[in-house]
C-alpha positions as CSV (number, residue, x, y, z in Angstrom):
1,M,-103.1,0.3,8.5
2,E,-100.2,1.5,6.2
3,K,-99.4,-0.8,3.0
4,S,-95.5,-0.8,3.9
5,W,-93.0,-0.3,6.5
6,K,-92.1,3.0,4.4
7,E,-95.4,4.5,4.5
8,A,-95.9,3.6,8.4
9,I,-92.4,5.2,9.0
10,K,-93.4,8.3,6.9
11,K,-96.7,8.7,9.0
12,V,-94.9,8.3,12.5
13,L,-92.5,11.0,11.5
14,A,-95.3,13.4,10.1
15,E,-97.2,13.1,13.4
16,S,-93.8,14.0,15.4
17,D,-92.5,17.5,16.1
18,T,-89.3,16.4,16.4
19,P,-86.7,13.9,14.7
20,L,-86.9,10.1,16.1
21,H,-84.6,7.5,17.0
22,Y,-85.1,4.4,14.6
23,T,-86.2,2.4,17.7
24,E,-88.8,5.0,18.7
25,I,-90.2,4.9,15.2
26,S,-90.6,0.9,15.3
27,E,-92.0,1.4,18.7
28,Q,-94.7,3.7,17.6
29,I,-95.6,1.8,14.5
30,L,-96.1,-1.3,16.4
31,S,-98.2,0.5,19.3
32,R,-100.2,2.6,16.9
33,G,-101.2,-0.3,14.7
34,Y,-99.8,1.5,11.5
35,Y,-98.3,-1.8,10.3
36,E,-98.3,-5.6,11.5
37,T,-95.4,-7.9,11.6
38,D,-94.1,-11.3,12.9
39,G,-90.6,-10.3,12.6
40,A,-88.2,-10.3,15.6
41,T,-86.3,-7.2,14.2
42,P,-88.7,-4.4,13.8
43,A,-86.2,-1.6,15.0
44,A,-83.3,-3.1,12.7
45,T,-86.1,-2.9,9.5
46,V,-86.9,0.5,10.4
47,S,-83.1,1.6,10.2
48,A,-82.5,-0.4,6.9
49,Q,-85.5,1.0,5.3
50,V,-84.4,4.6,6.1
51,T,-81.0,4.5,5.6
52,S,-81.6,2.6,2.2
53,S,-83.8,5.3,1.0
54,I,-81.6,8.1,2.0
55,K,-78.6,6.1,0.0
56,H,-80.5,5.0,-2.9
57,D,-83.1,7.5,-3.4
58,G,-81.0,10.5,-2.9
59,D,-82.9,13.7,-3.1
60,K,-86.2,11.9,-3.7
61,S,-86.0,10.2,-0.2
62,P,-88.6,11.5,2.1
63,F,-86.3,11.0,4.8
64,I,-83.4,13.0,6.3
65,R,-80.6,11.9,8.7
66,V,-80.1,14.6,11.6
67,G,-77.9,12.5,14.1
68,K,-76.8,9.1,14.9
69,G,-79.7,6.8,14.0
70,I,-82.2,9.8,14.3
71,F,-84.1,10.5,11.3
72,G,-87.0,13.3,10.1
73,L,-88.9,14.0,7.7
74,K,-87.7,16.5,4.8
75,N,-90.1,19.8,4.5
76,S,-91.6,19.1,8.0
77,S,-91.2,21.1,11.2
78,S,-88.7,18.7,12.4
79,E,-86.0,20.3,9.8
80,T,-85.8,23.5,11.9
81,I,-83.8,21.5,15.2
82,I,-81.3,19.9,12.4
83,P,-77.9,21.1,13.2
84,P,-76.2,22.9,10.3
85,S,-73.8,20.2,9.7
86,T,-76.4,18.0,8.9
87,Q,-79.0,20.1,6.8
88,P,-80.0,18.2,3.7
89,S,-78.0,19.0,0.4
90,S,-78.9,18.4,-3.2
91,N,-75.4,16.8,-3.6
92,Q,-76.3,12.9,-3.5
93,N,-72.7,12.3,-2.8
94,K,-73.3,14.0,0.5
95,L,-76.3,12.3,1.5
96,E,-74.3,9.2,0.9
97,N,-71.5,10.0,3.1
98,L,-73.8,10.4,5.7
99,V,-75.1,7.0,5.5
100,E,-71.7,5.6,4.8
101,S,-70.4,7.3,8.1
102,E,-73.6,5.7,10.1
103,V,-72.8,2.2,8.6
104,A,-69.0,2.6,9.9
105,A,-70.2,3.8,13.3
106,S,-72.3,1.1,13.5
107,D,-69.4,-1.8,12.7
108,S,-69.7,-3.2,16.0
109,I,-68.9,-6.4,17.0
110,I,-71.6,-6.4,19.5
111,H,-75.0,-6.9,17.7
112,S,-77.5,-7.5,20.8
113,F,-77.6,-7.3,24.5
114,G,-79.9,-7.7,27.2
115,M,-79.4,-5.3,30.6
116,Y,-80.3,-6.5,34.0
117,W,-82.6,-9.4,33.1
118,Q,-84.1,-11.3,35.9
119,R,-83.0,-14.7,37.0
120,D,-86.4,-15.5,38.3
121,L,-87.9,-15.2,34.7
122,V,-85.9,-18.1,33.2
123,V,-86.5,-21.7,33.6
124,W,-83.1,-23.1,34.3
125,R,-81.6,-26.1,32.8
126,K,-79.0,-27.3,30.5
127,D,-80.6,-26.7,27.4
128,L,-82.5,-23.6,28.7
129,K,-84.3,-20.8,26.6
130,M,-83.6,-17.2,27.3
131,F,-86.3,-14.7,25.5
132,G,-86.2,-11.4,24.5
133,K,-87.8,-8.6,22.7
134,Q,-86.8,-5.7,20.5
135,Q,-89.9,-4.2,21.8
136,A,-93.3,-5.2,23.6
137,L,-95.1,-6.4,20.6
138,S,-92.6,-7.8,18.3
139,K,-91.6,-11.6,18.3
140,P,-89.7,-12.8,21.4
141,V,-86.0,-14.3,20.4
142,D,-84.3,-17.0,22.2
143,F,-81.0,-15.9,23.1
144,G,-79.9,-19.4,24.8
145,K,-77.7,-20.1,21.9
146,Q,-76.0,-16.6,22.0
147,K,-72.5,-16.1,22.2
148,G,-70.2,-13.2,24.0
149,I,-69.9,-11.6,27.4
150,Y,-72.2,-12.0,30.2
151,I,-72.3,-10.0,33.8
152,L,-73.8,-11.7,37.1
153,Y,-75.4,-9.0,39.8
154,D,-76.4,-9.0,43.0
155,H,-79.0,-6.7,42.4
156,H,-77.1,-3.8,40.6
157,T,-73.7,-5.0,42.0
158,V,-71.4,-6.8,40.0
159,V,-70.2,-10.4,41.1
160,Y,-68.9,-12.0,38.1
161,V,-67.9,-11.3,34.2
162,G,-67.5,-14.1,32.2
163,R,-67.4,-15.1,28.5
164,S,-69.4,-17.5,26.5
165,I,-67.5,-19.0,23.0
166,D,-66.9,-22.6,23.3
167,R,-70.2,-23.2,25.4
168,P,-73.5,-21.2,24.4
169,L,-74.6,-18.1,26.6
170,G,-77.3,-20.1,28.4
171,K,-75.3,-23.2,29.2
172,R,-72.5,-20.9,30.8
173,I,-75.1,-19.1,32.9
174,F,-76.8,-22.0,33.8
175,E,-73.7,-23.2,35.0
176,H,-73.4,-20.5,37.6
177,T,-76.8,-21.7,39.2
178,V,-75.4,-24.6,40.4
179,D,-71.6,-23.5,41.2
180,R,-70.3,-21.5,43.5
181,L,-71.7,-18.7,42.6
182,G,-75.3,-20.0,42.6
183,S,-76.6,-18.2,45.7
184,R,-74.9,-14.7,45.0
185,W,-76.7,-13.5,41.8
186,N,-80.3,-12.6,40.8
187,R,-79.7,-10.5,37.7
188,F,-77.6,-10.8,34.4
189,S,-76.5,-8.8,31.5
190,W,-75.2,-10.2,28.1
191,F,-73.6,-9.0,25.2
192,G,-74.0,-10.9,21.9
193,L,-71.7,-11.7,18.9
194,L,-74.3,-13.3,16.9
195,D,-77.0,-11.3,14.8
196,V,-80.5,-11.8,15.0
197,T,-82.4,-12.4,11.9
198,Q,-85.8,-10.8,10.8
199,E,-87.2,-14.6,11.8
200,G,-85.7,-14.4,14.8
201,N,-82.9,-16.9,14.3
202,L,-79.3,-16.2,15.6
203,R,-76.5,-16.2,13.0
204,E,-72.7,-15.5,12.7
205,T,-71.3,-12.9,11.0
206,N,-68.0,-11.8,9.5
207,F,-65.9,-9.2,11.3
208,N,-64.4,-6.5,9.7
209,T,-63.7,-4.3,12.2
210,S,-61.0,-1.7,12.6
211,L,-58.7,-1.4,15.9
212,A,-60.3,2.2,16.5
213,S,-63.7,0.4,16.4
214,L,-63.0,-2.2,18.3
215,V,-61.5,-0.2,20.9
216,A,-64.5,2.4,20.7
217,T,-66.9,-0.9,21.1
218,L,-65.1,-2.4,24.3
219,E,-65.1,1.3,25.8
220,A,-69.0,1.3,25.1
221,L,-69.6,-2.0,26.4
222,L,-67.9,-0.9,29.9
223,I,-69.7,2.3,29.7
224,E,-73.1,0.3,29.5
225,A,-72.4,-2.3,31.6
226,L,-71.2,-0.3,34.6
227,E,-72.5,2.8,34.3
228,P,-70.0,5.1,35.7
229,P,-71.6,8.2,37.0
230,Q,-68.8,10.6,35.1
231,N,-69.8,9.0,31.7
232,R,-72.8,11.1,30.1
233,K,-73.3,9.0,27.2
234,R,-73.4,5.2,26.5
235,G,-70.3,5.3,24.1
236,D,-69.7,6.4,20.7
237,D,-70.0,3.2,18.7
238,F,-72.5,0.9,20.8
239,S,-74.9,0.8,17.9
240,A,-76.2,-3.1,19.2
241,I,-80.0,-3.4,19.6
242,E,-81.0,-3.7,23.2
243,Y,-83.7,-6.8,24.1
244,I,-86.0,-6.8,27.0
245,Q,-86.5,-9.6,28.7
246,D,-89.7,-11.7,28.1
247,I,-90.7,-14.6,30.6
248,D,-90.2,-18.1,29.4
249,P,-93.4,-19.3,28.1
250,E,-93.2,-22.4,30.6
251,L,-93.5,-19.8,33.6
252,K,-96.3,-18.1,32.0
253,E,-98.3,-21.2,31.6
254,R,-97.4,-22.5,35.3
255,E,-98.7,-19.0,36.2
256,I,-101.8,-19.6,34.4
257,Q,-102.3,-23.1,35.9
258,S,-101.9,-21.6,39.4
259,T,-104.5,-19.0,38.8
260,L,-107.0,-21.4,37.4
261,R,-106.3,-24.0,40.4
262,S,-107.0,-20.8,42.7
263,I,-110.0,-19.7,41.1
264,E,-111.4,-23.3,41.2
265,Q,-110.2,-23.6,45.1
266,K,-112.0,-20.6,45.8
267,M,-115.6,-21.9,44.1
268,R,-115.4,-24.7,45.8
269,G,-114.8,-23.1,49.0
270,G,-118.1,-20.7,48.2
271,S,-120.0,-23.7,47.4
């Protein structure tokens, strides 16, 4: 196991024939056991580690940015596929400009999102919890108090679009389990305004978004939510982290208890 995130990142990139997106780097670090963490935001940590190294270490940084969120190692075979416009330069200002352009591109009002989460993996109640993970091995985050926009689906057909500002996301969606929409949806997506800390808590952030960035974010959100067939990419400025749904621990416990009861009944029947 490596002693630091940086060394683990270098190890993954050294083993790859091509540059990798920071989410894939973090996933491989955790799945291969190169670094252990109890944090809830491993992908964001990897991105911060690499961009910080490029910005502050200059020519001494082992990393190079080859695309939006995509990184490789210097002096590796991955350099052969780097577009000419992003080839490494000895001029530190150019390196810093690359990092600054990435920061500007990620200046999105949407910080996290979840796509097509299943209704039956949530215990529905007024103070409900909705759990998601950046990756399978990362710490789950409760998004019940998130704020933003949500979409209800009947399978993949959109049936309702709503917003959650005055009341948290979990409460707003819970209300749709008992109102006129109660029987008309089985999946939901959400797009959150609150950021996620390394500890897995939600926090508000100051918005300093230009009109161009705001429009690009709205475009990207629509593309992500509606998946129009003629849009070949998810949107230029959609840099939010996607969280995969995690089953509510209460449901896991119910399933375990049900399995134990079933085993017990079979043992009694066999005797």
